[in-house]
N, C-alpha and C positions, 0 to 999 in steps of 0.2 A: 317636375311634375310631368307628364306624359300630356300630351295631347292629341287630338283625332284628326287624321286625314280624310274628309269628306267632299261631297259635291253634290251637283242637282241633275237634272233631268238627263243631260248627255256627258256624265261626266265619264273618263276613260284614262289610261297611263299609257303615254307615248314617249321616246325621245322620237319627234314626230318626224322628222326628214333626215333620220338615219337610219332604221328598220321598221321594216313591217311589224304593226304590232308594237307590243314594247320591247322588244327582245334587242339587245346588245351585242351580236356574235363575234365580233372584233376584238379578242382579248391577248391579242401578241404580237409581234411584228412581224412574222409570216402570215399570220391570217390576216393582217392589216393588208399586206403586199400582194393575197391571192383573194382579195375578195370572199374572205372566208370560204374557200374552196378546201383550204388546207384542213386535212384530217385524214385520209389513211396513208399519207406519205409522212406524217408527223414522226420522227426521231430525233428532237429535241426536248429542253426542257418544257418547252411546252406542251407534249405531248400527255403529261399529267393530267390536262384539262380537254385537251381535243380528241386524244385519244389512247385512253391509260393501258389499251392492250396492247399497243405499239411499246411499252417502256421495257418488255420482255427480249424485244429484238434490239436496241439500243446497244453499244460498248458499254461495258461494265465500269462505268466512273458515275462521278456524281456530276450532274447538271444543273444549270440556276441562268433564269432570265428574269432581270427588274426589268421594266420599263414602263412609259410616261404617254399616254395620248393627250394629243389636243383634240377638241372636237370644237368646227363651228356650225353654229344651225344660223341658215339665212332668215331673213324676213320672210315669213309666207303670205299671199297675196291674196285678197279676199275682195271680190266683185258681187254684190246681190244684197240679199234684205235677211234680217234675223228678226226673230219675232223677241217683241217686248213685252216683256209680263206687265207692265206698267199699263201701257195703252190697249191690253191685249190684242196686238195687230201685228202686223210686220213693217218694218223699217225698213229704209234704206241705209246699209252699213258697211258701204268701202273702206276698209283696212288693210294696213299690214301689221302683223306682228312682230313681237321685238327681236333683234337678233339675239342669240345665246353664243356663250362661247365656255370651255369645262376644259381641266386637267384632271386627268384621270388615270392614276395608278395602277399597277397589278406587278404579279409575282409569278414565279413557276419554277418548281423544284424537282429532280426525279433523283434518286438515291441511288447506289450501288447496290449489287444482289446481296442482300440479306439472309436468305437462304438459297441455295439452289433453283435457278429459274425462276425464283421471284424477284418483284422491286417494288417500292414505295414511291409514290410521288404525292407533292401537295402545291396546290394553286391557291391564290386569292385575289379573285376577277368580279367586276362588277356586272352580270349579266343581263339586267335589264334596269330603265331609265326612264326619268321623263324630265320635260322642260317645255314649258309653253307660255308667253304672256301676252297681253292685249290690252293696249290702252283705249280703244275706241269702244263706245257705251254698248253697242252691240254684243259685241264679244265679250264685255266684262259680265254680262249677263249670266253667263254660263262658266267663264274660264279668262279671268283676270290674270291668275297665278294658279299653273297646277306646276307642280315640281317631285319629282319621285328619284329615291335612291336606293339600290338595292346590292348588297354585298354579300358575296360567298366565299367560304372557306372549303376545299375539296382534299379529301386525302382517298387515294385509290391505292389498291393494290393489284399488280398485275401475274400472270401467272402461264409459263411457257409450256403448256401440255404436252406439245410436238414440237418439232425444231423449225416448222412452218406455220404452226397455230398456238393462238396465245390469246387468253382471256383475261378481263378485269373487272372488280367492283369498285365502286366510289362512293363513300359517304358523303355527303354534303349539309353544313352548315350555315343559315340563311336567314339575313337581319334586312329590313326595311327601314325608310323613316322618309316622310314627307312635308309637303305645304300645299293647301290649296286656298285660293280666295275669289271671291264672286260677290254681285253685289248689282242691286237695281234701284235708282234715285225714284222718289214720286215728286214730281215740284209741285203739284196741286196740294197734297199733305205737307209738304217740306219737310219730309223724312226719308228715310230709306224703306221701301217695300221688304228688302231683305237686305244685310251685310253680314257675312259669312266669313272668317278670318280662322284658320285651323291649320293646326303642326301636330306630328304623331309620328310614334314608331312602332315597333313589334317585336313580341319576345324573339327569342331563336328559333326557327324553323328547322325541319331535318325534311332531308330527302336523298335519293338514290340514284344510281346509274349503272348500268351493266354495259360492258363494252367487248369485242373479238375482232382478231386481225386474223388474216390467213394469208399466205404465199404460196400460190400455186406454183408459180415459177420466179426467180430468184430476183427478177426486174421487175414484178406484179404482185400487189399488193391488195387484198379487197378487205373493206371494214365496213364494220356497223357497230352504232350506238344507240343505245337510249336511255334519255332521262326521265325521273318521275315527275307529276304534276305536284306542286308544293302551292300551298294557300298561306298567302300572308293575310294575317291576321293584326289590325291596325287599330288600337285603341287610346283613349284618353280623353282633354278635356276640349271644349269651344268657345270661342270668342264672337261676338255677333250679336245681332238685333234683329226681330220681326217687328212688321206691322202690316198683316196680312187682313183685307176683309174679304168675310168668308163670302161664298154663295149658297144658299141666298143670299140676300145682304142684311147684315146686324150690326152691332159694334163688334170693330176690328179687333183681333187678336194682336196683344201687344206685347211683346216680350221684349223690354230692352234695359240690362243683356238677356241673352237666352244664359240659362243654365248651363254654369260651366261642369256640372258633372260629366261631361261627354257622351260618350258611346264608342260605338266597334263598326268596322267594316271587313270584309275578308273580297280580297283580288288574288286570282289566279295568277301563279307564276306557270306557264303552260308544259304540260309533258312535249318532249322533241323526241325524233327518231331521224337517223341520219345513215345514209349508205353510200358508200365511194368505194371507187377503184383509182389506185394510180400504178403507172405505166413509165419504167425508165429506159430511155434511150440514148445508149453512151452518156452524155452529158447535160441531156434535156431530160426532164423530166414533167409528164403531162398527167394531170388529177381533174378528176369528174367528181360532184359530189352533191347527192340530191339531198334536200332535207324538208321534212313536215314536220310542221307544229299544229299541235292539236287545240286550237281556238275553240273549238267548239263546245268544249266544257265551260265557256264564260258566254251564261245566257243572259244573267240579270245581274246587277249591281244592286245591292242592298244596304242603304248604311241606315243604322240604327241610333236613333239619338235617345240621353238618357231624359232630355226635357219633352213632356207629352207632346207641346206644342208646336215644338219643333218635328217631332218624329210625325204627326198628323200632317206636317204642310210638306218637310222635306223628305221625310223618309219612307214614300212609298218606294218598293221596288222598281229600277228602271229596268228595261229590256235592253239586253248588246245582243244576243244571238248572232256571235262571230261564227265565222267558220273555218275549218280547216284552211292552213295555207301553205303553199310549197315553195321552196324556193331550189332555183338551180344555178351551180355555181364551177366553173372553169379557170383553171390556171396551169400558168407554165412557170417554169424553174429551169434555170440553165446555169452550170456554173461554168464559168471563164477559166477558172483556175484555183488551185486549192486554196487560194484568199480572198475568193469574191464571189457569189453567187446572187445573179437577180432574178424577179420573178415578176410576173404581172398577172393580172385577174380579172374575172368579168363575171357577174351575177345579175341573174332578171329574182326578184321577191316579189311574191304576191302580198296583197294586204290583205286580211282576215276579216278587216271591218266592212259591213251592209251600210249602205245608202242610208237605209232607214234609220239608222242609230248612230252616223258620223255626225261628229260636232265639232267646236271650234279649238275642243281642248284635243282633238284628234281629227285633224284633216290629211287624213292618209290614204293613200294610193297604190300602187303597183310602182314598181321602182328599178330602177338599172343601177347599178353600180361597177366601177371600174376602178384601179387598181394597180400602185407601181411599187416596186420596193428592192432593197438589197443587203446584203449581210458581208459586211468586209471583216475579215482574220486576221489583224496585225501579225498573232502570234497561234500558235497550235491551238492553246486550249482556252483562247479569247476570242469573241466577236463583237461587231459594232453594227448596231442595223437602223435604217431608216425607210420608212415606207409613207404614203400617201394613197390615198382612198378618195373618191368624189360620189356621191349619191345623189340621181336626180329622179324626179318621180313626175308620172305622168300627170297633165292638168284634171281637175275632177271637178262635173257637175253635179249638184245636189239639190235633193227638192226634198223635205222632209217636213215634219211638224216643227222645227225649230230654224231650218235653213233652208234658204232659197237662192242658189248663186252657185259661182264658180270657185275653187284656192286653184291657183298658180303659185309659179317660182318655189318649189318644195324640192329644195338640196340642201346639201351639207357637206364638208369636206375635211377629213381628219387627217393627221401626222402622227405618225408613232415613232420615237424612237427608243432604242434599248441596248442592253450591255448583259450577252450572254458569258457564262464562265464553264469550265467543266477543269474537276481535278479527282 
């Protein structure tokens, strides 16, 4: 049976100490080692995802990369007050979120030319995600647990129009699933004001992308890519109960349990645009990438409950009003010898989340990203990679209708291992 993933007033989705918004930009060894600056220089198997237009410039062989990422999200600290829907006032709610650990696989493939000047690429990635859990009472009112998994399968075709100019088109298949829990206990009535526990998934959604690469010089590549917005429509059933006193006072709405008929919600995977350049100086390559994510399409979050009482109490659309955000990424790659290449990256990533709609499931702020990595080739057709990345975000003070306080210790670290083969 399908179930629905829904939430309350401050609902949102984020792997929140990893990337601004709920995107996950690091989907390969080289991307991890370069703080996701890796784009215009892509000429390995992961070009199928990061820059499909570059596939036309690659050696005419088949390339593969299989990798695994370890993601650790640290405990986020909050000091301040949270709105208590039972007492209908703010209460002290100093707390730390729970630490989170994940192992996430990926796969990239670029085929040899199937017709002259044309290449095919396939990638399996996880472009977005969420995980945040709190055990303190004030945080559980809106975000006891928020979890989201998004999976994407891309098929790209590139075509070299000129010796120094190539274009590509990408078809995207996307699937999402998740879980949400939140609750508020009323000690005076000895029952829950509300207790909601939901799980859900979506049907397969489609999207598209286009990219282009131009080499004005042999050692200079300029590239751009655009990926479309995809609405993640999630639907199913819900488990929980409501005991909500109406205003003005009269007998409470008592729904125990809430109707399991469910409902639906639509959440955007936003469009993005990147432009970048890479320049090779002998054994060293410098790369800069500018990335803009069009979060401003995320204006409201509207959960639709089949249960009319749940819809009356929890189904009012919630303002989000996110803003478009930018990321600035820089990387250096150095080839010590034919067997070993090392890399380092730095990025500054802006948050799209305004103070007015920031909640415990989404304690986001502007972030700094640092990374190191290396690729070792024991044989000409085999490579082994290892990379690490650290994210730290600015402390953020919030004063809105649900939260008055300060978030700190927003950080995460990632480790990527991979094996690549060409034949």
